[in-house]
C-alpha positions in Angstrom: -50.3 25.8 22.6 -49.6 27.5 25.8 -47.4 30.2 26.4 -45.5 27.9 28.7 -44.9 25.7 25.9 -44.0 28.3 23.0 -39.9 28.4 21.7 -39.6 24.7 22.8 -38.1 22.4 20.2 -39.0 18.8 20.0 -36.2 16.3 20.9 -34.4 14.7 18.2 -33.2 11.0 18.5 -29.0 11.4 18.1 -28.1 8.7 16.3 -24.2 7.8 15.8 -22.7 6.8 12.7 -21.0 3.2 13.1 -17.4 3.3 12.7 -15.6 1.3 10.4 -13.6 -1.2 11.0 -10.2 0.2 9.2 -11.0 3.8 11.6 -11.1 1.4 14.6 -8.0 -0.6 13.7 -6.4 2.6 12.7 -7.1 4.4 16.2 -5.9 1.5 18.3 -2.6 1.4 16.2 -2.0 5.1 17.0 -0.5 4.4 20.6 1.9 1.7 19.8 3.0 3.6 16.5 3.6 6.8 18.6 5.9 4.6 21.0 7.8 2.7 18.4 8.7 5.9 16.3 9.6 7.8 19.8 12.0 4.5 20.2 13.3 4.6 16.9 14.3 8.5 17.1 15.7 8.1 20.6 18.2 5.4 19.4 19.0 7.1 16.0 19.7 10.3 18.1 21.9 8.5 20.7 19.6 9.4 23.5 19.0 5.8 23.9 22.1 4.0 24.0 22.4 -0.1 23.1 23.6 -0.6 26.7 20.5 0.8 27.8 17.9 -0.6 25.2 18.9 -1.9 21.4 17.1 0.0 18.7 14.2 -1.3 16.6 16.7 -2.3 13.9 18.5 -4.3 16.3 15.6 -5.9 18.2 14.4 -7.2 14.6 18.1 -8.7 13.9 17.9 -10.4 17.4 14.5 -12.2 16.2 16.0 -13.4 13.0 18.8 -14.8 15.0 16.7 -16.4 17.7 14.2 -17.6 15.1 17.1 -18.9 12.8 18.8 -20.9 15.4 15.6 -22.3 16.7 15.8 -20.7 20.4 12.6 -18.7 19.9 10.4 -21.4 18.5 11.3 -23.5 21.1 11.0 -20.9 23.9 7.7 -20.3 22.6 6.3 -23.8 22.6 7.6 -24.2 26.4 6.1 -21.0 27.4 2.9 -21.5 26.0 2.4 -24.8 27.0 3.1 -23.8 30.5 0.6 -20.8 30.5 -1.8 -23.3 28.7 -2.1 -25.7 31.1 -1.9 -23.6 34.2 -4.6 -21.5 32.7 -6.8 -24.6 31.7 -6.5 -25.7 35.6 -7.2 -22.3 36.9 -10.3 -21.6 34.9 -11.7 -25.0 35.7 -11.1 -24.8 39.2 -12.1 -21.1 39.5 -15.4 -22.1 37.5 -16.5 -25.1 39.6 -15.9 -23.1 43.0 -17.9 -20.1 41.9 -21.0 -22.2 40.6 -21.0 -24.2 44.0 -20.3 -21.2 45.9 -22.5 -19.0 43.9 -25.7 -21.8 43.7 -25.5 -23.6 47.0 -25.6 -22.2 50.3 -23.9 -24.8 52.1 -20.9 -24.4 49.7 -20.8 -20.6 50.2 -20.8 -21.3 54.0 -18.4 -24.1 53.5 -15.9 -22.5 51.3 -16.3 -18.8 50.5 -14.5 -17.7 53.7 -11.6 -19.9 53.2 -11.2 -19.0 49.5 -11.5 -15.3 49.9 -8.7 -15.6 52.5 -6.7 -17.5 50.0 -7.6 -14.9 47.5 -5.6 -12.3 49.6 -2.5 -14.2 49.8 0.0 -12.7 46.6 0.6 -15.7 44.3 4.3 -14.4 44.2 4.7 -15.3 48.0 3.9 -19.0 47.0 7.0 -19.5 44.8 9.4 -20.5 47.6 6.8 -22.6 48.8 6.2 -24.2 45.7 9.7 -24.6 45.1 9.8 -26.7 48.6 6.9 -28.6 47.9 7.6 -29.7 44.0 11.0 -28.9 43.3 12.0 -26.8 40.2 10.3 -28.9 37.8 7.4 -28.0 35.5 4.9 -29.1 38.2 5.3 -26.0 40.5 5.6 -23.5 37.2 2.3 -24.6 36.0 0.6 -24.9 39.6 1.7 -21.4 40.3 0.1 -20.1 37.1 -2.8 -22.5 38.0 -3.1 -20.5 41.5 -3.0 -17.0 40.0 -5.9 -18.0 37.5 -8.0 -19.5 39.7 -9.3 -16.8 41.7 -10.1 -14.2 39.4 -12.3 -16.7 37.7 -13.8 -17.8 41.0 -15.0 -14.3 41.9 -16.4 -13.4 38.4 -18.4 -16.8 38.7 -19.8 -16.7 42.1 -20.9 -13.2 41.6 -22.5 -13.7 38.0 -24.2 -17.0 39.5 -25.3 -15.1 42.5 -27.2 -12.4 40.4 -29.0 -15.0 38.3 -32.7 -14.4 37.7 -34.5 -16.2 40.8 -37.6 -16.0 39.5 -36.6 -17.7 36.4 -34.4 -20.6 38.7 -37.6 -21.2 40.5 -40.0 -21.1 37.3 -37.6 -23.7 36.2 -37.5 -26.1 39.4 -41.5 -26.3 39.4 -41.3 -27.5 35.8 -39.2 -30.4 37.3 -35.7 -29.5 35.9 -32.8 -30.6 37.8 -30.0 -28.4 39.1 -27.4 -29.3 36.9 -30.1 -28.7 33.8 -30.6 -25.2 35.9 -27.1 -24.4 36.1 -26.3 -25.1 32.5 -29.5 -23.8 30.7 -30.4 -20.6 33.1 -27.5 -19.5 35.5 -24.6 -20.0 33.4 -26.1 -18.4 30.2 -27.1 -15.5 32.5 -23.8 -15.2 34.2 -22.0 -14.9 30.9 -20.8 -11.4 30.9 -19.4 -12.0 34.3 -17.8 -15.5 33.2 -16.0 -13.4 30.3 -15.2 -10.6 32.5 -13.3 -13.2 34.8 -11.7 -15.0 31.7 -10.2 -11.7 30.6 -8.3 -11.3 34.3 -7.5 -14.7 34.1 -5.6 -15.1 31.2 -4.0 -11.7 31.7 -2.7 -13.0 35.1 -1.6 -16.3 33.2 0.7 -13.9 31.4 2.0 -12.3 34.6 2.3 -15.7 36.5 4.4 -16.7 33.8 6.8 -14.4 34.1 7.1 -15.2 37.7 7.0 -19.0 37.1 10.0 -18.6 34.6 12.0 -17.4 37.2 12.0 -20.5 38.8 15.4 -21.8 37.7 13.9 -22.6 34.3 16.0 -24.3 31.7 13.5 -23.1 28.6 11.1 -21.2 27.7 10.9 -17.1 27.4 12.2 -16.8 31.1 15.2 -18.8 30.3 16.0 -16.7 27.2 15.8 -13.5 29.4 18.2 -14.7 32.3 20.8 -15.9 29.4 20.4 -12.4 27.8 20.9 -10.8 31.3 23.6 -12.6 31.9 25.4 -11.6 28.7 24.0 -7.9 29.1 22.1 -8.6 25.8 19.5 -5.9 25.4 18.1 -6.9 22.2 17.4 -10.3 23.4 16.0 -9.0 26.4 13.7 -6.3 24.5 12.6 -9.6 22.3 11.3 -11.4 25.7 9.7 -8.6 26.8 7.7 -7.8 23.6 6.5 -11.4 23.8 5.3 -11.3 26.8 3.3 -8.2 25.8 2.1 -10.2 22.6 1.2 -12.6 24.9 -1.0 -10.4 26.9 -2.6 -8.6 24.0 -3.5 -12.2 22.2 -5.2 -13.3 25.1 -7.0 -9.8 25.2 -8.1 -10.3 21.4 -9.4 -13.7 22.1 -11.7 -12.8 25.0 -12.8 -9.9 22.7 -13.9 -12.5 20.0 -15.5 -14.6 22.5 -17.6 -11.4 23.4 -18.6 -10.8 19.9 -19.5 -14.4 19.1 -21.2 -15.2 22.5 -22.9 -12.1 23.1 -23.5 -10.1 19.9 -26.1 -7.6 21.2 -23.5 -5.8 23.1 -21.7 -4.5 19.8 -25.0 -2.2 19.5 -24.4 -0.9 22.8 -21.0 0.5 22.1 -19.9 4.0 21.8 
């Protein structure tokens, strides 16, 4: 062994022990638990008065009241239906447009510049226009959610399709595979990480757009409950509605995480 290599230590691979499911869930629950305890302490000590925000116990009583008289189940059904229909329309439109502009040059030249211009328009600015076009019925609310969720899916799909392995695409063409077959068997599986990222953004935006949509003179849904609670200064009911919107967002993120584990199981090994 030469003098230059004396004293050197052979590198050893660092092996991380996999975290247990219980450990992961405990760490994830710490943040919400700290917020809940702080809320309870502030309410108990009087630092947070009921006219500002109801206590956790008051919010639980409001949940029991709203569930008992049927208002909360009806509002949940209405809001979830609006959000689900708008999200389905938006995801379908974004996926089709993204494949069209990402996979075909003609589609890119015809559509991309117009779609990028529309994407820069805040969807909240469309509320007055939608009220003029569609009135204050369900169509305006569903379409507002659809518009909000279309563009994240479009951008993610178009980017993922453009980054598909061109050599593999050309190889499939040389074997005589049709364009729809190439998209289905080659392009979309390769773009799966981008598609799931777009899905996550779209599902999150569907909740934000739902809040905005239910401000359009809603007569049912979580937004209607919030408007009624505001009229009567019911901070407990307002807190319930805000928490419901938060749970919607959490469930949306959880659904995408489950899809990632199912569709891309190899990514689990790369987590740190």
